[in-house]
N, CA, C and O of each residue as an XYZ file, in Angstrom:
456
protein
N      29.174      5.026     54.756
C      28.435      3.867     55.151
C      27.347      3.612     54.115
O      26.667      4.545     53.687
N      27.183      2.394     53.721
C      26.164      2.078     52.728
C      24.881      1.635     53.427
O      24.915      0.976     54.466
N      23.778      2.003     52.846
C      22.467      1.635     53.373
C      21.977      0.444     52.572
O      22.080      0.459     51.345
N      21.444     -0.595     53.222
C      20.918     -1.744     52.477
C      19.871     -1.301     51.473
O      19.191     -0.293     51.666
N      19.750     -2.065     50.400
C      18.823     -1.717     49.321
C      17.403     -1.535     49.820
O      16.721     -0.589     49.425
N      16.951     -2.436     50.689
C      15.569     -2.363     51.160
C      15.305     -1.068     51.900
O      14.246     -0.464     51.730
N      16.252     -0.629     52.721
C      16.049      0.616     53.460
C      16.034      1.804     52.504
O      15.241      2.728     52.686
N      16.895      1.795     51.492
C      16.898      2.878     50.512
C      15.589      2.937     49.753
O      15.096      4.023     49.448
N      15.019      1.779     49.443
C      13.745      1.739     48.739
C      12.621      2.287     49.610
O      11.753      3.015     49.127
N      12.638      1.940     50.885
C      11.608      2.444     51.795
C      11.709      3.950     51.925
O      10.693      4.645     51.917
N      12.936      4.466     52.046
C      13.097      5.902     52.183
C      12.659      6.621     50.919
O      12.139      7.734     51.003
N      12.852      6.020     49.748
C      12.403      6.626     48.501
C      10.894      6.686     48.415
O      10.337      7.692     47.975
N      10.232      5.638     48.823
C       8.774      5.593     48.795
C       8.198      6.494     49.874
O       7.130      7.080     49.700
N       8.910      6.603     50.992
C       8.457      7.430     52.098
C       8.175      8.849     51.641
O       7.169      9.439     52.036
N       9.047      9.403     50.817
C       8.850     10.765     50.335
C       7.664     10.889     49.400
O       7.013     11.932     49.354
N       7.376      9.827     48.649
C       6.272      9.886     47.695
C       4.912      9.907     48.371
O       4.000     10.590     47.905
N       4.762      9.164     49.468
C       3.436      9.098     50.073
C       3.335      9.927     51.329
O       2.280      9.957     51.962
N       4.413     10.606     51.709
C       4.344     11.549     52.811
C       4.376     10.932     54.194
O       3.856     11.532     55.135
N       4.973      9.745     54.355
C       5.089      9.166     55.676
C       6.189      9.865     56.461
O       7.282     10.060     55.930
N       5.939     10.246     57.698
C       7.011     10.848     58.492
C       8.036      9.798     58.888
O       7.726      8.608     58.948
N       9.248     10.240     59.156
C      10.334      9.327     59.498
C      10.055      8.568     60.783
O      10.600      7.481     60.971
N       9.232      9.093     61.671
C       8.966      8.422     62.937
C       8.117      7.171     62.771
O       8.053      6.344     63.680
N       7.463      7.019     61.621
C       6.591      5.864     61.416
C       7.392      4.627     61.023
O       6.956      3.501     61.266
N       8.562      4.831     60.416
C       9.380      3.718     59.976
C      10.412      3.390     61.035
O      11.005      4.294     61.625
N      10.636      2.100     61.285
C      11.628      1.664     62.257
C      12.921      1.401     61.513
O      13.007      0.446     60.741
N      13.927      2.229     61.732
C      15.194      2.107     61.024
C      16.227      1.316     61.808
O      17.419      1.437     61.526
N      15.825      0.524     62.765
C      16.762     -0.227     63.580
C      17.061     -1.574     62.942
O      16.698     -2.614     63.492
N      17.707     -1.565     61.806
C      18.073     -2.791     61.113
C      19.434     -3.253     61.610
O      20.266     -2.433     61.997
N      19.663     -4.549     61.602
C      20.936     -5.105     62.041
C      22.026     -4.652     61.090
O      21.881     -4.748     59.871
N      23.118     -4.157     61.652
C      24.252     -3.737     60.852
C      24.184     -2.306     60.372
O      25.124     -1.831     59.734
N      23.105     -1.604     60.657
C      22.968     -0.216     60.243
C      23.044      0.645     61.492
O      22.195      0.546     62.377
N      24.058      1.482     61.559
C      24.211      2.356     62.705
C      23.374      3.601     62.497
O      23.396      4.204     61.424
N      22.645      3.980     63.516
C      21.786      5.141     63.441
C      22.393      6.271     64.266
O      23.006      6.012     65.301
N      22.234      7.514     63.831
C      22.731      8.627     64.631
C      21.969      8.718     65.949
O      20.781      8.402     66.015
N      22.661      9.151     66.987
C      22.046      9.288     68.298
C      21.102     10.485     68.298
O      21.460     11.575     67.851
N      19.912     10.270     68.797
C      18.941     11.345     68.894
C      18.831     11.761     70.348
O      18.619     10.926     71.227
N      18.976     13.047     70.598
C      18.887     13.533     71.963
C      17.477     14.009     72.291
O      17.042     13.915     73.438
N      16.769     14.513     71.305
C      15.413     15.007     71.531
C      14.407     13.913     71.221
O      14.655     13.059     70.369
N      13.288     13.934     71.901
C      12.218     12.975     71.640
C      11.611     13.270     70.270
O      11.458     14.435     69.901
N      11.262     12.219     69.507
C      10.663     12.467     68.190
C       9.303     13.132     68.332
O       8.592     12.931     69.316
N       8.961     13.923     67.332
C       7.657     14.587     67.334
C       6.559     13.544     67.219
O       6.699     12.548     66.509
N       5.484     13.786     67.915
C       4.346     12.872     67.833
C       3.502     13.261     66.630
O       3.308     14.441     66.340
N       3.015     12.264     65.952
C       2.198     12.494     64.766
C       0.796     11.974     65.058
O       0.621     10.837     65.494
N      -0.178     12.804     64.817
C      -1.563     12.413     64.990
C      -1.930     11.424     63.887
O      -1.634     11.668     62.718
N      -2.572     10.310     64.246
C      -2.917      9.280     63.273
C      -3.839      9.832     62.193
O      -3.716      9.473     61.022
N      -4.750     10.695     62.584
C      -5.674     11.291     61.610
C      -4.896     12.090     60.566
O      -5.181     12.000     59.372
N      -3.910     12.874     61.018
C      -3.092     13.654     60.090
C      -2.271     12.746     59.191
O      -2.152     12.989     57.991
N      -1.708     11.705     59.773
C      -0.909     10.757     59.002
C      -1.747     10.101     57.917
O      -1.314      9.990     56.770
N      -2.932      9.672     58.277
C      -3.817      9.007     57.324
C      -4.280      9.968     56.234
O      -4.305      9.602     55.059
N      -4.643     11.179     56.605
C      -5.100     12.127     55.591
C      -3.965     12.539     54.662
O      -4.192     12.754     53.471
N      -2.742     12.654     55.192
C      -1.591     12.972     54.351
C      -1.310     11.847     53.364
O      -1.030     12.102     52.193
N      -1.385     10.610     53.830
C      -1.131      9.464     52.952
C      -2.193      9.362     51.858
O      -1.865      9.115     50.697
N      -3.450      9.550     52.215
C      -4.531      9.469     51.224
C      -4.401     10.599     50.213
O      -4.611     10.391     49.019
N      -4.055     11.794     50.684
C      -3.873     12.931     49.773
C      -2.716     12.672     48.822
O      -2.796     13.016     47.642
N      -1.648     12.075     49.317
C      -0.502     11.769     48.470
C      -0.862     10.753     47.390
O      -0.449     10.892     46.239
N      -1.629      9.737     47.761
C      -2.078      8.738     46.787
C      -2.973      9.401     45.742
O      -2.845      9.135     44.546
N      -3.868     10.252     46.194
C      -4.755     10.957     45.281
C      -3.972     11.872     44.343
O      -4.266     11.942     43.150
N      -2.982     12.571     44.881
C      -2.155     13.457     44.052
C      -1.388     12.676     42.990
O      -1.269     13.127     41.851
N      -0.867     11.502     43.361
C      -0.124     10.720     42.375
C      -1.049     10.218     41.266
O      -0.649     10.173     40.103
N      -2.281      9.841     41.615
C      -3.244      9.406     40.605
C      -3.649     10.574     39.703
O      -3.810     10.402     38.495
N      -3.812     11.754     40.291
C      -4.149     12.944     39.510
C      -3.023     13.297     38.554
O      -3.268     13.704     37.418
N      -1.781     13.142     39.016
C      -0.626     13.407     38.163
C      -0.583     12.482     36.960
O      -0.242     12.906     35.856
N      -0.926     11.222     37.173
C      -0.964     10.266     36.063
C      -2.069     10.648     35.088
O      -1.869     10.621     33.874
N      -3.225     11.000     35.617
C      -4.336     11.396     34.738
C      -3.953     12.603     33.882
O      -4.243     12.638     32.686
N      -3.304     13.586     34.494
C      -2.875     14.770     33.747
C      -1.855     14.411     32.669
O      -1.924     14.909     31.545
N      -0.894     13.528     33.030
C       0.133     13.135     32.070
C      -0.461     12.384     30.885
O      -0.065     12.618     29.743
N      -1.405     11.487     31.147
C      -2.051     10.729     30.069
C      -2.866     11.667     29.180
O      -2.872     11.519     27.958
N      -3.546     12.624     29.792
C      -4.322     13.593     29.018
C      -3.422     14.413     28.109
O      -3.757     14.642     26.947
N      -2.280     14.859     28.629
C      -1.332     15.629     27.826
C      -0.788     14.790     26.679
O      -0.660     15.277     25.556
N      -0.467     13.519     26.959
C       0.057     12.640     25.916
C      -0.986     12.411     24.830
O      -0.666     12.447     23.642
N      -2.237     12.176     25.233
C      -3.308     11.932     24.264
C      -3.609     13.176     23.422
O      -4.012     13.070     22.264
N      -3.409     14.353     24.017
C      -3.675     15.595     23.296
C      -2.510     16.005     22.400
O      -2.610     16.982     21.657
N      -1.407     15.261     22.469
C      -0.255     15.564     21.628
C       0.615     16.687     22.164
O       1.406     17.269     21.423
N       0.474     16.995     23.442
C       1.287     18.045     24.032
C       2.716     17.544     24.235
O       3.007     16.364     24.038
N       3.591     18.449     24.628
C       5.011     18.139     24.762
C       5.282     17.376     26.057
O       5.673     17.970     27.062
N       5.073     16.053     26.031
C       5.383     15.174     27.160
C       5.887     13.863     26.588
O       5.350     13.348     25.607
N       6.914     13.337     27.206
C       7.520     12.090     26.733
C       6.747     10.891     27.270
O       6.203     10.925     28.373
N       6.712      9.835     26.469
C       6.017      8.612     26.863
C       6.633      8.015     28.127
O       5.919      7.532     29.005
N       7.970      8.053     28.212
C       8.603      7.458     29.390
C       8.257      8.224     30.665
O       8.214      7.629     31.741
N       8.010      9.526     30.568
C       7.588     10.286     31.739
C       6.193      9.849     32.198
O       5.920      9.772     33.396
N       5.328      9.570     31.245
C       3.981      9.094     31.567
C       4.059      7.718     32.217
O       3.371      7.449     33.203
N       4.894      6.854     31.664
C       5.040      5.509     32.225
C       5.643      5.544     33.625
O       5.219      4.787     34.498
N       6.621      6.410     33.848
C       7.211      6.542     35.183
C       6.178      7.045     36.189
O       6.116      6.550     37.314
N       5.385      8.005     35.799
C       4.346      8.526     36.689
C       3.327      7.435     37.022
O       2.875      7.329     38.162
N       2.970      6.632     36.028
C       2.017      5.545     36.256
C       2.603      4.491     37.199
O       1.900      3.991     38.077
N       3.866      4.155     37.028
C       4.494      3.165     37.899
C       4.627      3.685     39.330
O       4.417      2.939     40.287
N       4.975      4.963     39.475
C       5.063      5.542     40.817
C       3.704      5.511     41.507
O       3.612      5.174     42.687
N       2.657      5.859     40.779
C       1.311      5.837     41.348
C       0.911      4.415     41.727
O       0.292      4.196     42.768
N       1.265      3.452     40.880
C       0.948      2.055     41.157
C       1.688      1.564     42.401
O       1.097      0.899     43.250
N       2.975      1.887     42.511
C       3.746      1.476     43.683
C       3.221      2.128     44.956
O       3.178      1.497     46.011
N       2.828      3.373     44.855
C       2.276      4.076     46.011
C       0.992      3.408     46.481
O       0.792      3.212     47.679
N       0.135      3.063     45.551
C      -1.118      2.403     45.893
C      -0.868      1.007     46.468
O      -1.512      0.615     47.442
N       0.059      0.258     45.875
C       0.389     -1.069     46.398
C       0.942     -0.989     47.815
O       0.589     -1.805     48.666
N       1.808     -0.008     48.073
C       2.350      0.162     49.414
C       1.247      0.479     50.406
O       1.218     -0.078     51.503
N       0.342      1.366     50.033
C      -0.761      1.724     50.922
C      -1.643      0.509     51.215
O      -2.073      0.312     52.352
N      -1.908     -0.296     50.201
C      -2.725     -1.497     50.410
C      -2.014     -2.508     51.302
O      -2.647     -3.143     52.145
N      -0.699     -2.664     51.123
C       0.048     -3.577     51.976
C       0.088     -3.105     53.420
O      -0.003     -3.914     54.344
N       0.225     -1.803     53.619
C       0.201     -1.258     54.981
C      -1.165     -1.487     55.608
O      -1.264     -1.871     56.773
N      -2.224     -1.249     54.829
C      -3.582     -1.487     55.327
C      -3.775     -2.949     55.715
O      -4.380     -3.245     56.745
N      -3.264     -3.862     54.894
C      -3.392     -5.286     55.188
C      -2.633     -5.666     56.456
O      -3.127     -6.458     57.258
N      -1.434     -5.108     56.642
C      -0.650     -5.401     57.849
C      -1.357     -4.866     59.090
O      -1.379     -5.531     60.126
N      -1.927     -3.683     58.992
C      -2.646     -3.110     60.135
C      -3.874     -3.960     60.453
O      -4.171     -4.211     61.621
N      -4.581     -4.398     59.426
C      -5.756     -5.247     59.631
C      -5.368     -6.576     60.274
O      -6.049     -7.046     61.186
N      -4.275     -7.185     59.802
C      -3.806     -8.439     60.393
C      -3.410     -8.257     61.849
O      -3.720     -9.102     62.689
N      -2.727     -7.161     62.155
C      -2.327     -6.888     63.538
C      -3.556     -6.695     64.420
O      -3.599     -7.200     65.543
N      -4.544     -5.976     63.925
C      -5.779     -5.763     64.674
C      -6.482     -7.093     64.941
O      -6.943     -7.345     66.054
N      -6.562     -7.939     63.915
C      -7.205     -9.247     64.083
C      -6.455    -10.099     65.103
O      -7.073    -10.819     65.887
N      -5.125    -10.018     65.095
C      -4.324    -10.778     66.060
C      -4.577    -10.296     67.479
O      -4.681    -11.103     68.403
N      -4.675     -8.994     67.654
C      -4.928     -8.438     68.992
C      -6.321     -8.810     69.466
O      -6.508     -9.155     70.633
N      -7.296     -8.743     68.579
C      -8.674     -9.084     68.955
C      -8.790    -10.548     69.344
O      -9.556    -10.879     70.248
N      -8.052    -11.429     68.688
C      -8.173    -12.854     68.966
C      -7.374    -13.306     70.178
O      -7.463    -14.471     70.565
N      -6.591    -12.413     70.793
C      -5.832    -12.783     71.982
C      -6.773    -12.965     73.172
O      -7.749    -12.234     73.339
N      -6.446    -13.966     73.993
C      -7.228    -14.157     75.204
C      -6.494    -13.503     76.371
O      -5.265    -13.489     76.437
N      -7.279    -12.972     77.271
C      -6.679    -12.257     78.411
C      -6.567    -13.160     79.603
O      -6.088    -12.738     80.655
């Protein structure tokens, strides 16, 4: 069975920033999901947030180390440095987009009348 491109991209990014599988909704039309008999593990929001921030920080630190090695003339390829920089950039963009979606959802809930 083939997975749509968008879902494959999300799963690839998921590993980079440390999001647990329970946070993503994989119920896309046309994609059959395996039956789960056990309830998914609950994830504490504080842990989720700290894991995501640590992952973003680690990716930025990795880029800094790679650039330092390249500037010092150590044995590192330019394309490896560029890939690390792009991964860090995508991770940060994803985190900002998630933050924006959460903020928009919060604003929508606050503006609802009861």
